N, CA, C and O atoms as a GROMACS GRO file, in nm:
protein
  460
    1UNK      N    1   0.039  -0.130   0.022
    1UNK     CA    2  -0.004   0.005   0.027
    1UNK      C    3   0.082   0.153   0.004
    1UNK      O    4   0.158   0.211   0.082
    2UNK      N    5   0.055   0.176  -0.083
    2UNK     CA    6   0.111   0.326  -0.069
    2UNK      C    7   0.024   0.495  -0.038
    2UNK      O    8  -0.093   0.508  -0.001
    3UNK      N    9   0.102   0.585  -0.062
    3UNK     CA   10   0.004   0.714   0.011
    3UNK      C   11   0.017   0.806  -0.107
    3UNK      O   12   0.136   0.817  -0.135
    4UNK      N   13  -0.062   0.877  -0.187
    4UNK     CA   14  -0.070   0.932  -0.290
    4UNK      C   15  -0.118   1.080  -0.180
    4UNK      O   16  -0.217   1.082  -0.107
    5UNK      N   17  -0.021   1.190  -0.195
    5UNK     CA   18  -0.077   1.288  -0.150
    5UNK      C   19  -0.087   1.415  -0.258
    5UNK      O   20   0.007   1.424  -0.337
    6UNK      N   21  -0.175   1.495  -0.265
    6UNK     CA   22  -0.190   1.606  -0.347
    6UNK      C   23  -0.251   1.740  -0.326
    6UNK      O   24  -0.370   1.739  -0.296
    7UNK      N   25  -0.198   1.841  -0.336
    7UNK     CA   26  -0.298   1.966  -0.285
    7UNK      C   27  -0.362   1.993  -0.429
    7UNK      O   28  -0.315   1.968  -0.540
    8UNK      N   29  -0.506   2.062  -0.387
    8UNK     CA   30  -0.598   2.107  -0.505
    8UNK      C   31  -0.635   2.247  -0.486
    8UNK      O   32  -0.657   2.272  -0.368
    9UNK      N   33  -0.646   2.335  -0.556
    9UNK     CA   34  -0.688   2.486  -0.561
    9UNK      C   35  -0.776   2.506  -0.447
    9UNK      O   36  -0.746   2.576  -0.351
   10UNK      N   37  -0.908   2.432  -0.462
   10UNK     CA   38  -0.989   2.446  -0.443
   10UNK      C   39  -1.091   2.298  -0.407
   10UNK      O   40  -1.064   2.178  -0.417
   11UNK      N   41  -1.195   2.360  -0.369
   11UNK     CA   42  -1.308   2.180  -0.296
   11UNK      C   43  -1.350   2.140  -0.435
   11UNK      O   44  -1.327   2.024  -0.471
   12UNK      N   45  -1.406   2.221  -0.513
   12UNK     CA   46  -1.440   2.118  -0.630
   12UNK      C   47  -1.335   2.066  -0.731
   12UNK      O   48  -1.378   1.979  -0.806
   13UNK      N   49  -1.208   2.102  -0.746
   13UNK     CA   50  -1.111   1.990  -0.814
   13UNK      C   51  -1.082   1.895  -0.734
   13UNK      O   52  -1.058   1.788  -0.789
   14UNK      N   53  -1.072   1.901  -0.552
   14UNK     CA   54  -1.063   1.774  -0.509
   14UNK      C   55  -1.157   1.667  -0.507
   14UNK      O   56  -1.131   1.546  -0.510
   15UNK      N   57  -1.310   1.742  -0.501
   15UNK     CA   58  -1.428   1.643  -0.531
   15UNK      C   59  -1.430   1.589  -0.657
   15UNK      O   60  -1.503   1.490  -0.660
   16UNK      N   61  -1.366   1.624  -0.792
   16UNK     CA   62  -1.383   1.589  -0.858
   16UNK      C   63  -1.253   1.459  -0.871
   16UNK      O   64  -1.259   1.382  -0.967
   17UNK      N   65  -1.195   1.451  -0.816
   17UNK     CA   66  -1.064   1.386  -0.825
   17UNK      C   67  -1.132   1.238  -0.703
   17UNK      O   68  -1.127   1.118  -0.733
   18UNK      N   69  -1.184   1.290  -0.582
   18UNK     CA   70  -1.288   1.230  -0.511
   18UNK      C   71  -1.399   1.135  -0.582
   18UNK      O   72  -1.430   1.018  -0.560
   19UNK      N   73  -1.438   1.210  -0.658
   19UNK     CA   74  -1.530   1.134  -0.725
   19UNK      C   75  -1.510   1.015  -0.827
   19UNK      O   76  -1.565   0.904  -0.828
   20UNK      N   77  -1.425   1.064  -0.905
   20UNK     CA   78  -1.305   0.940  -1.014
   20UNK      C   79  -1.260   0.855  -0.932
   20UNK      O   80  -1.289   0.748  -0.986
   21UNK      N   81  -1.211   0.834  -0.844
   21UNK     CA   82  -1.140   0.768  -0.754
   21UNK      C   83  -1.226   0.686  -0.692
   21UNK      O   84  -1.185   0.572  -0.678
   22UNK      N   85  -1.338   0.711  -0.650
   22UNK     CA   86  -1.425   0.610  -0.593
   22UNK      C   87  -1.482   0.559  -0.698
   22UNK      O   88  -1.474   0.438  -0.677
   23UNK      N   89  -1.548   0.578  -0.825
   23UNK     CA   90  -1.591   0.529  -0.960
   23UNK      C   91  -1.472   0.416  -0.994
   23UNK      O   92  -1.507   0.303  -1.027
   24UNK      N   93  -1.318   0.453  -0.983
   24UNK     CA   94  -1.219   0.321  -1.011
   24UNK      C   95  -1.211   0.219  -0.909
   24UNK      O   96  -1.143   0.124  -0.947
   25UNK      N   97  -1.259   0.207  -0.793
   25UNK     CA   98  -1.288   0.132  -0.692
   25UNK      C   99  -1.217   0.155  -0.552
   25UNK      O  100  -1.216   0.073  -0.460
   26UNK      N  101  -1.144   0.310  -0.552
   26UNK     CA  102  -1.090   0.305  -0.421
   26UNK      C  103  -1.172   0.330  -0.327
   26UNK      O  104  -1.234   0.436  -0.332
   27UNK      N  105  -1.194   0.244  -0.224
   27UNK     CA  106  -1.243   0.257  -0.111
   27UNK      C  107  -1.272   0.408  -0.052
   27UNK      O  108  -1.188   0.493  -0.083
   28UNK      N  109  -1.369   0.445   0.020
   28UNK     CA  110  -1.388   0.613   0.049
   28UNK      C  111  -1.313   0.611   0.183
   28UNK      O  112  -1.249   0.709   0.220
   29UNK      N  113  -1.322   0.491   0.260
   29UNK     CA  114  -1.219   0.512   0.389
   29UNK      C  115  -1.057   0.525   0.362
   29UNK      O  116  -0.971   0.552   0.446
   30UNK      N  117  -1.049   0.511   0.290
   30UNK     CA  118  -0.879   0.551   0.237
   30UNK      C  119  -0.868   0.683   0.157
   30UNK      O  120  -0.770   0.701   0.084
   31UNK      N  121  -0.963   0.771   0.168
   31UNK     CA  122  -0.938   0.911   0.083
   31UNK      C  123  -0.963   0.979   0.217
   31UNK      O  124  -1.067   0.966   0.282
   32UNK      N  125  -0.828   1.073   0.260
   32UNK     CA  126  -0.842   1.185   0.358
   32UNK      C  127  -0.839   1.321   0.294
   32UNK      O  128  -0.726   1.366   0.274
   33UNK      N  129  -0.947   1.399   0.258
   33UNK     CA  130  -0.948   1.513   0.247
   33UNK      C  131  -0.928   1.619   0.371
   33UNK      O  132  -0.992   1.597   0.474
   34UNK      N  133  -0.838   1.738   0.363
   34UNK     CA  134  -0.816   1.816   0.470
   34UNK      C  135  -0.838   1.885   0.410
   34UNK      O  136  -0.806   1.883   0.291
   35UNK      N  137  -0.923   2.008   0.482
   35UNK     CA  138  -0.944   2.178   0.450
   35UNK      C  139  -0.930   2.253   0.593
   35UNK      O  140  -0.991   2.236   0.699
   36UNK      N  141  -0.829   2.337   0.558
   36UNK     CA  142  -0.836   2.436   0.705
   36UNK      C  143  -0.986   2.522   0.724
   36UNK      O  144  -1.030   2.566   0.830
   37UNK      N  145  -1.028   2.528   0.634
   37UNK     CA  146  -1.163   2.615   0.607
   37UNK      C  147  -1.290   2.539   0.633
   37UNK      O  148  -1.397   2.600   0.637
   38UNK      N  149  -1.280   2.385   0.654
   38UNK     CA  150  -1.408   2.278   0.658
   38UNK      C  151  -1.468   2.341   0.767
   38UNK      O  152  -1.572   2.403   0.744
   39UNK      N  153  -1.416   2.336   0.911
   39UNK     CA  154  -1.454   2.349   1.010
   39UNK      C  155  -1.557   2.513   1.054
   39UNK      O  156  -1.658   2.532   1.123
   40UNK      N  157  -1.459   2.612   0.964
   40UNK     CA  158  -1.544   2.744   0.995
   40UNK      C  159  -1.660   2.689   0.925
   40UNK      O  160  -1.750   2.663   1.005
   41UNK      N  161  -1.688   2.663   0.810
   41UNK     CA  162  -1.823   2.608   0.750
   41UNK      C  163  -1.927   2.557   0.831
   41UNK      O  164  -2.041   2.596   0.855
   42UNK      N  165  -1.839   2.434   0.875
   42UNK     CA  166  -1.946   2.330   0.960
   42UNK      C  167  -1.971   2.435   1.062
   42UNK      O  168  -2.093   2.452   1.049
   43UNK      N  169  -1.939   2.501   1.137
   43UNK     CA  170  -1.961   2.598   1.270
   43UNK      C  171  -2.099   2.690   1.207
   43UNK      O  172  -2.189   2.747   1.269
   44UNK      N  173  -2.077   2.681   1.073
   44UNK     CA  174  -2.193   2.827   0.987
   44UNK      C  175  -2.345   2.747   0.996
   44UNK      O  176  -2.444   2.809   1.036
   45UNK      N  177  -2.351   2.630   0.962
   45UNK     CA  178  -2.433   2.548   0.935
   45UNK      C  179  -2.401   2.478   0.780
   45UNK      O  180  -2.475   2.395   0.727
   46UNK      N  181  -2.296   2.522   0.732
   46UNK     CA  182  -2.303   2.477   0.588
   46UNK      C  183  -2.241   2.346   0.587
   46UNK      O  184  -2.164   2.310   0.677
   47UNK      N  185  -2.273   2.274   0.486
   47UNK     CA  186  -2.226   2.129   0.432
   47UNK      C  187  -2.140   2.171   0.328
   47UNK      O  188  -2.166   2.267   0.256
   48UNK      N  189  -2.000   2.078   0.314
   48UNK     CA  190  -1.969   2.126   0.200
   48UNK      C  191  -1.924   1.984   0.184
   48UNK      O  192  -1.950   1.903   0.273
   49UNK      N  193  -1.840   1.941   0.052
   49UNK     CA  194  -1.854   1.817  -0.013
   49UNK      C  195  -1.764   1.718   0.035
   49UNK      O  196  -1.761   1.605  -0.013
   50UNK      N  197  -1.667   1.768   0.157
   50UNK     CA  198  -1.563   1.671   0.162
   50UNK      C  199  -1.622   1.659   0.347
   50UNK      O  200  -1.685   1.739   0.415
   51UNK      N  201  -1.563   1.515   0.382
   51UNK     CA  202  -1.616   1.410   0.471
   51UNK      C  203  -1.544   1.493   0.616
   51UNK      O  204  -1.600   1.532   0.718
   52UNK      N  205  -1.385   1.501   0.570
   52UNK     CA  206  -1.361   1.537   0.697
   52UNK      C  207  -1.251   1.685   0.720
   52UNK      O  208  -1.212   1.743   0.618
   53UNK      N  209  -1.206   1.736   0.863
   53UNK     CA  210  -1.191   1.860   0.862
   53UNK      C  211  -1.099   1.880   0.978
   53UNK      O  212  -1.109   1.816   1.083
   54UNK      N  213  -1.001   1.978   0.952
   54UNK     CA  214  -0.925   2.035   1.060
   54UNK      C  215  -0.930   2.145   1.059
   54UNK      O  216  -0.946   2.210   0.956
   55UNK      N  217  -0.911   2.209   1.204
   55UNK     CA  218  -0.910   2.400   1.236
   55UNK      C  219  -0.796   2.483   1.146
   55UNK      O  220  -0.688   2.442   1.104
   56UNK      N  221  -0.841   2.578   1.135
   56UNK     CA  222  -0.778   2.683   1.087
   56UNK      C  223  -0.620   2.737   1.139
   56UNK      O  224  -0.560   2.832   1.088
   57UNK      N  225  -0.584   2.677   1.218
   57UNK     CA  226  -0.472   2.673   1.332
   57UNK      C  227  -0.324   2.609   1.230
   57UNK      O  228  -0.323   2.510   1.157
   58UNK      N  229  -0.218   2.702   1.257
   58UNK     CA  230  -0.147   2.657   1.195
   58UNK      C  231  -0.077   2.510   1.309
   58UNK      O  232  -0.068   2.513   1.431
   59UNK      N  233  -0.041   2.402   1.222
   59UNK     CA  234  -0.007   2.256   1.304
   59UNK      C  235  -0.140   2.137   1.347
   59UNK      O  236  -0.119   2.034   1.411
   60UNK      N  237  -0.268   2.177   1.299
   60UNK     CA  238  -0.380   2.107   1.317
   60UNK      C  239  -0.373   2.017   1.164
   60UNK      O  240  -0.435   1.911   1.157
   61UNK      N  241  -0.281   2.076   1.025
   61UNK     CA  242  -0.278   1.971   0.939
   61UNK      C  243  -0.208   1.869   0.933
   61UNK      O  244  -0.239   1.768   0.869
   62UNK      N  245  -0.062   1.890   1.023
   62UNK     CA  246   0.013   1.814   1.047
   62UNK      C  247  -0.024   1.691   1.147
   62UNK      O  248  -0.021   1.569   1.132
   63UNK      N  249  -0.060   1.772   1.251
   63UNK     CA  250  -0.163   1.655   1.324
   63UNK      C  251  -0.210   1.556   1.274
   63UNK      O  252  -0.173   1.439   1.276
   64UNK      N  253  -0.328   1.623   1.211
   64UNK     CA  254  -0.391   1.486   1.131
   64UNK      C  255  -0.335   1.425   1.016
   64UNK      O  256  -0.398   1.334   0.962
   65UNK      N  257  -0.249   1.453   0.980
   65UNK     CA  258  -0.146   1.386   0.867
   65UNK      C  259  -0.057   1.269   0.920
   65UNK      O  260  -0.038   1.158   0.870
   66UNK      N  261   0.000   1.330   1.047
   66UNK     CA  262   0.097   1.217   1.106
   66UNK      C  263  -0.057   1.144   1.177
   66UNK      O  264  -0.019   1.125   1.292
   67UNK      N  265  -0.131   1.119   1.174
   67UNK     CA  266  -0.258   1.070   1.270
   67UNK      C  267  -0.247   0.940   1.152
   67UNK      O  268  -0.235   0.820   1.179
   68UNK      N  269  -0.254   0.985   1.048
   68UNK     CA  270  -0.232   0.855   0.923
   68UNK      C  271  -0.091   0.842   0.858
   68UNK      O  272  -0.070   0.826   0.738
   69UNK      N  273  -0.013   0.851   0.942
   69UNK     CA  274   0.107   0.781   0.954
   69UNK      C  275   0.233   0.820   0.807
   69UNK      O  276   0.310   0.752   0.740
   70UNK      N  277   0.188   0.998   0.814
   70UNK     CA  278   0.236   1.075   0.748
   70UNK      C  279   0.404   1.138   0.858
   70UNK      O  280   0.402   1.196   0.967
   71UNK      N  281   0.491   1.108   0.799
   71UNK     CA  282   0.625   1.166   0.894
   71UNK      C  283   0.619   1.307   0.934
   71UNK      O  284   0.613   1.408   0.865
   72UNK      N  285   0.622   1.293   1.041
   72UNK     CA  286   0.627   1.460   1.112
   72UNK      C  287   0.664   1.618   1.049
   72UNK      O  288   0.595   1.720   1.047
   73UNK      N  289   0.816   1.589   0.993
   73UNK     CA  290   0.845   1.668   0.880
   73UNK      C  291   0.806   1.700   0.774
   73UNK      O  292   0.833   1.804   0.714
   74UNK      N  293   0.728   1.600   0.733
   74UNK     CA  294   0.680   1.583   0.583
   74UNK      C  295   0.525   1.652   0.627
   74UNK      O  296   0.485   1.751   0.566
   75UNK      N  297   0.445   1.591   0.736
   75UNK     CA  298   0.322   1.706   0.755
   75UNK      C  299   0.371   1.877   0.781
   75UNK      O  300   0.318   1.977   0.732
   76UNK      N  301   0.474   1.872   0.863
   76UNK     CA  302   0.481   2.047   0.876
   76UNK      C  303   0.490   2.089   0.761
   76UNK      O  304   0.422   2.189   0.740
   77UNK      N  305   0.568   2.038   0.647
   77UNK     CA  306   0.574   2.105   0.509
   77UNK      C  307   0.414   2.103   0.468
   77UNK      O  308   0.348   2.206   0.456
   78UNK      N  309   0.381   2.016   0.455
   78UNK     CA  310   0.242   1.999   0.418
   78UNK      C  311   0.129   2.097   0.455
   78UNK      O  312   0.028   2.116   0.387
   79UNK      N  313   0.169   2.173   0.606
   79UNK     CA  314   0.077   2.226   0.667
   79UNK      C  315   0.104   2.375   0.629
   79UNK      O  316   0.021   2.465   0.635
   80UNK      N  317   0.234   2.387   0.588
   80UNK     CA  318   0.306   2.515   0.540
   80UNK      C  319   0.243   2.576   0.409
   80UNK      O  320   0.218   2.695   0.391
   81UNK      N  321   0.220   2.466   0.316
   81UNK     CA  322   0.166   2.469   0.187
   81UNK      C  323   0.016   2.477   0.170
   81UNK      O  324  -0.039   2.533   0.075
   82UNK      N  325  -0.041   2.421   0.265
   82UNK     CA  326  -0.181   2.434   0.240
   82UNK      C  327  -0.187   2.545   0.290
   82UNK      O  328  -0.136   2.581   0.396
   83UNK      N  329  -0.305   2.656   0.154
   83UNK     CA  330  -0.312   2.772   0.166
   83UNK      C  331  -0.473   2.785   0.160
   83UNK      O  332  -0.547   2.693   0.124
   84UNK      N  333  -0.526   2.944   0.212
   84UNK     CA  334  -0.668   2.948   0.254
   84UNK      C  335  -0.716   2.850   0.135
   84UNK      O  336  -0.630   2.828   0.050
   85UNK      N  337  -0.844   2.785   0.118
   85UNK     CA  338  -0.900   2.756   0.050
   85UNK      C  339  -0.856   2.662  -0.059
   85UNK      O  340  -0.898   2.667  -0.175
   86UNK      N  341  -0.751   2.558   0.000
   86UNK     CA  342  -0.695   2.455  -0.102
   86UNK      C  343  -0.728   2.338  -0.022
   86UNK      O  344  -0.760   2.341   0.097
   87UNK      N  345  -0.720   2.258  -0.077
   87UNK     CA  346  -0.770   2.076   0.024
   87UNK      C  347  -0.673   2.011  -0.005
   87UNK      O  348  -0.654   2.001  -0.126
   88UNK      N  349  -0.593   1.955   0.067
   88UNK     CA  350  -0.489   1.864   0.076
   88UNK      C  351  -0.617   1.712   0.073
   88UNK      O  352  -0.718   1.698   0.143
   89UNK      N  353  -0.563   1.626  -0.031
   89UNK     CA  354  -0.608   1.487  -0.009
   89UNK      C  355  -0.487   1.352  -0.027
   89UNK      O  356  -0.431   1.323  -0.133
   90UNK      N  357  -0.470   1.287   0.101
   90UNK     CA  358  -0.382   1.191   0.105
   90UNK      C  359  -0.474   1.073   0.067
   90UNK      O  360  -0.587   1.075   0.115
   91UNK      N  361  -0.443   0.981  -0.005
   91UNK     CA  362  -0.509   0.848  -0.084
   91UNK      C  363  -0.419   0.721  -0.077
   91UNK      O  364  -0.321   0.693  -0.146
   92UNK      N  365  -0.473   0.657   0.016
   92UNK     CA  366  -0.386   0.535   0.045
   92UNK      C  367  -0.463   0.428  -0.071
   92UNK      O  368  -0.582   0.431  -0.104
   93UNK      N  369  -0.390   0.362  -0.106
   93UNK     CA  370  -0.391   0.279  -0.249
   93UNK      C  371  -0.307   0.150  -0.214
   93UNK      O  372  -0.192   0.133  -0.173
   94UNK      N  373  -0.436   0.045  -0.256
   94UNK     CA  374  -0.381  -0.085  -0.273
   94UNK      C  375  -0.239  -0.104  -0.433
   94UNK      O  376  -0.245  -0.048  -0.543
   95UNK      N  377  -0.147  -0.187  -0.390
   95UNK     CA  378  -0.078  -0.190  -0.534
   95UNK      C  379  -0.127  -0.189  -0.634
   95UNK      O  380  -0.048  -0.158  -0.723
   96UNK      N  381  -0.238  -0.212  -0.671
   96UNK     CA  382  -0.269  -0.255  -0.835
   96UNK      C  383  -0.375  -0.188  -0.844
   96UNK      O  384  -0.470  -0.234  -0.906
   97UNK      N  385  -0.385  -0.015  -0.762
   97UNK     CA  386  -0.461   0.064  -0.812
   97UNK      C  387  -0.380   0.235  -0.749
   97UNK      O  388  -0.440   0.338  -0.719
   98UNK      N  389  -0.217   0.207  -0.747
   98UNK     CA  390  -0.115   0.278  -0.715
   98UNK      C  391  -0.143   0.408  -0.832
   98UNK      O  392  -0.195   0.519  -0.820
   99UNK      N  393  -0.084   0.339  -0.942
   99UNK     CA  394  -0.085   0.458  -1.096
   99UNK      C  395  -0.212   0.506  -1.098
   99UNK      O  396  -0.223   0.628  -1.090
  100UNK      N  397  -0.320   0.434  -1.106
  100UNK     CA  398  -0.471   0.497  -1.146
  100UNK      C  399  -0.477   0.619  -1.039
  100UNK      O  400  -0.508   0.732  -1.078
  101UNK      N  401  -0.449   0.594  -0.911
  101UNK     CA  402  -0.470   0.713  -0.830
  101UNK      C  403  -0.385   0.835  -0.848
  101UNK      O  404  -0.419   0.951  -0.824
  102UNK      N  405  -0.249   0.782  -0.901
  102UNK     CA  406  -0.191   0.930  -0.937
  102UNK      C  407  -0.245   1.029  -1.068
  102UNK      O  408  -0.282   1.146  -1.075
  103UNK      N  409  -0.231   0.934  -1.153
  103UNK     CA  410  -0.289   0.968  -1.282
  103UNK      C  411  -0.431   1.040  -1.266
  103UNK      O  412  -0.443   1.137  -1.341
  104UNK      N  413  -0.559   1.006  -1.170
  104UNK     CA  414  -0.688   1.048  -1.189
  104UNK      C  415  -0.668   1.226  -1.063
  104UNK      O  416  -0.753   1.314  -1.054
  105UNK      N  417  -0.552   1.222  -1.000
  105UNK     CA  418  -0.498   1.299  -0.922
  105UNK      C  419  -0.466   1.428  -1.031
  105UNK      O  420  -0.536   1.526  -1.053
  106UNK      N  421  -0.324   1.387  -1.095
  106UNK     CA  422  -0.265   1.444  -1.201
  106UNK      C  423  -0.369   1.533  -1.289
  106UNK      O  424  -0.358   1.653  -1.312
  107UNK      N  425  -0.468   1.449  -1.332
  107UNK     CA  426  -0.537   1.528  -1.438
  107UNK      C  427  -0.629   1.633  -1.372
  107UNK      O  428  -0.653   1.743  -1.422
  108UNK      N  429  -0.690   1.579  -1.231
  108UNK     CA  430  -0.769   1.700  -1.158
  108UNK      C  431  -0.665   1.832  -1.119
  108UNK      O  432  -0.683   1.940  -1.063
  109UNK      N  433  -0.587   1.786  -1.159
  109UNK     CA  434  -0.474   1.982  -1.138
  109UNK      C  435  -0.446   1.924  -1.000
  109UNK      O  436  -0.467   2.031  -0.942
  110UNK      N  437  -0.421   1.856  -0.919
  110UNK     CA  438  -0.364   1.860  -0.817
  110UNK      C  439  -0.208   1.870  -0.828
  110UNK      O  440  -0.150   1.840  -0.933
  111UNK      N  441  -0.119   1.929  -0.676
  111UNK     CA  442   0.015   1.910  -0.705
  111UNK      C  443   0.035   1.797  -0.616
  111UNK      O  444  -0.030   1.766  -0.516
  112UNK      N  445   0.159   1.727  -0.681
  112UNK     CA  446   0.093   1.555  -0.643
  112UNK      C  447   0.297   1.480  -0.573
  112UNK      O  448   0.401   1.457  -0.634
  113UNK      N  449   0.271   1.473  -0.474
  113UNK     CA  450   0.381   1.354  -0.398
  113UNK      C  451   0.298   1.252  -0.400
  113UNK      O  452   0.178   1.242  -0.378
  114UNK      N  453   0.409   1.152  -0.440
  114UNK     CA  454   0.396   1.010  -0.389
  114UNK      C  455   0.448   0.944  -0.268
  114UNK      O  456   0.560   0.995  -0.257
  115UNK      N  457   0.437   0.884  -0.197
  115UNK     CA  458   0.479   0.820  -0.094
  115UNK      C  459   0.509   0.664  -0.087
  115UNK      O  460   0.549   0.613   0.018
   0.00000   0.00000   0.00000
């Protein structure tokens, strides 16, 4: 199993990738979208397209990624890179789906890193 991490400029790009990944057989439990703004939207009673959320403070993205097995230094890098409005999507893929995951995320305009 490998993890592919992509940063999307906005939630609609991330959702497009998520929809395609699920259609191609990626289990929804292996999709880990993270956004700084998601918590604020839920506080306002709005529901967005992504199931996971973290707060807007520095460090919370790193903490969430570390919880998913990402090295703490690498997680800090992503915490710094994730701008307002952007969505980070970490996808755990079985050996048979690794290239499909990478291709779909690339086609959906993600800035990618494969681990």
